[in-house]
C-alpha positions, -999 to +999 in steps of 0.1 A: +000+001+000+016+035-010+017+065+014-014+081-003-035+050+004-022+049+040-034+084+047-067+079+032-071+047+052-062+066+084-088+094+076-115+069+066-109+048+097-121+077+122-158+079+123-172+115+122-197+119+149-210+154+143-237+156+116-223+192+102-188+175+097-203+146+082-219+169+055-186+191+053-168+156+046-191+145+018-192+181+004-155+180+002-155+145-015-180+156-041-164+190-048-130+169-052-142+143-077-178+148-085-191+155-119-225+170-125-246+156-155-283+158-167-302+127-178-338+125-187-343+161-175-329+154-142-300+167-125-274+144-109-237+140-097-216+113-099-183+110-076-153+087-070-149+068-037-118+053-022-127+016-019-155-006-011-154+002+027-159+038+019-188+032-004-206+011+023-199+039+047-213+067+024-243+049+013-251+044+052-244+080+057-266+094+031-294+073+044-290+085+078-285+121+070-308+128+040-332+098+040-316+087+003-307+054-007-280+052-033-287+025-058-265+038-085-231+024-081-205+019-111-170+006-115-144+012-139-109-002-145-081+022-135-043+020-137-026-011-127-059-029-130-071-010-098-106-006-098-125+029-094-158+030-075-184+057-083-216+066-066-245+088-082-271+109-071-298+119-092-334+136-092-351+160-071-336+147-040-300+147-053-307+185-059-318+190-024-289+172-009-262+190-031-281+224-021-280+216+017-240+206+013-235+240-002-227+226-036-258+238-054-276+272-053-313+280-063-324+312-072-351+329-098-328+316-126-329+283-115-304+258-102-266+265-104-231+255-090-219+275-060-186+283-072-175+294-037-157+262-022-157+277+013-193+287+023-216+282+051-208+245+054-173+251+064-176+281+087-166+258+118-131+249+119-139+213+125-161+213+095-134+232+074-110+201+086-136+175+076-140+193+042-102+193+034-101+156+043-129+149+019-111+167-007-079+149+000-095+115+000-112+124-034-081+137-052-052+140-030-017+124-035+014+123-012+046+105-022+076+100+000+114+090-010+126+059-004+146+052+028+180+048+007+171+077-017+191+109-008+173+132-030+159+163-014+130+167-038+113+134-033+085+145-007+054+157-027+018+162-016-009+176-039-046+181-044-061+183-078-089+209-091-107+214-123-105+251-123-080+277-108-105+296-088-109+263-061-076+256-063-065+295-053-092+295-028-080+262-011-045+275-011-055+310+006-075+292+032-047+266+040-024+298+043-046+311+070-034+280+089+001+284+082+002+257+056+019+271+023+011+256-010+020+266-045-003+263-076+004+249-111-014+241-142-014+205-151-030+194-184-067+202-180-069+213-144-048+230-116-031+214-086-019+228-053+012+210-040+037+209-012+076+198-014+087+205+019+086+177+043+081+198+070+051+216+055+037+182+044+038+173+083+018+205+091-009+196+064-012+161+078-013+173+113-041+199+102-063+171+091-055+154+115-038+123+106-014+116+135-003+082+122+008+095+089+026+124+106+048+096+128+054+081+097+070+109+076+087+122+109+103+086+111+114+087+076+130+122+079+150+111+109+163+079+092+172+099+059+190+125+081+209+099+099+218+080+066+228+112+051+251+120+081+265+085+079+273+093+042+287+125+049+313+108+075+319+083+048+329+107+021+349+127+047+367+095+057+373+088+021+385+119+015+412+119+043+422+080+032+428+096-003+449+123+009+469+100+033+475+074+003+486+104-019+510+120+010+523+086+015+530+080-024+549+115-024+570+106+005+579+071-010+590+086-041+611+114-022+627+086-002+636+063-034+651+096-051+675+101-020+682+065-020+689+064-057+713+097-057+728+100-023+718+071-004+699+069+029+726+064+049+736+100+043+707+112+062+707+118+100+700+086+120+665+099+127+657+107+095+670+075+079+650+052+103+619+073+094+628+067+056+631+032+059+602+025+083+580+046+057+589+025+029+585-007+049+549+005+058+536+025+030+501+020+039+505+032+077+487+062+085+509+090+102+496+081+136+503+042+129+538+053+116+547+076+146+537+047+171+561+025+153+588+050+156+577+058+193+576+096+183+546+122+184+527+129+152+539+163+150+576+149+153+570+127+124+555+153+103+589+173+111+608+144+098+590+137+068+590+174+057+629+174+060+632+143+041+607+159+011+627+192+015+663+173+009+643+152-021+632+185-038+669+199-033+685+172-053 
């Protein structure tokens, strides 16, 4: 199960107790994936549901809230052979329900869509959160990087919209709660999206979806630890490379001295140091210093003298 499905499962696993919040959640679902249609002179709406359990929950909720029994259920084959489930409402009762949910408005000119996403049904903060949860379940997506993926741009959360106006309205509403999103046009619609792991956490906490917040927090900690280990490895590798290169230059200098004037022309300390370096070419300075029973700074001083002598030859 991908992370998007886990978030939606968590959202749907928490029963909504208050009637006004139930209505806001359903309004968010329909706003997110609903399509209005007209059939035989009657207005209707079809919207996508997450899974069969959601379908059962929603049909029960519609009956309890509106005394409306949903009979129209359709299935279509989605990507990766994953079926998509749709519920349909139609007729006069459907118009009443959609009006009550703040989706349709009726005036002297007839019935039309209320283009304002956040209206009376989302006035309470609890209802606003329920509405956003519905939107995310309908059309949200969230991806996380793999544990061993060091990419800094792998976090991504988005909600899709068919038009720019509701995308802008939702982005502005979330900004009121400190959740900053960006808007981009994609194919025939628009999306609001977040790329920052911390801001995705803020969004999930706002819903709220605490288990998902813990999941992303755990991933962030593990990735930071892995990055720290990698940085240390790179640092260690760099040091080893420098040590190998320094040892190579020292040995070349010692061989030059040996082939020209001979190592026995050096002072006793320098000769001992030179012969020990040739005998143990892979030793670090610390290891070589311990073999010679001198300090590291003393060894560095001797090796610099040897290099100077070789350069002067």
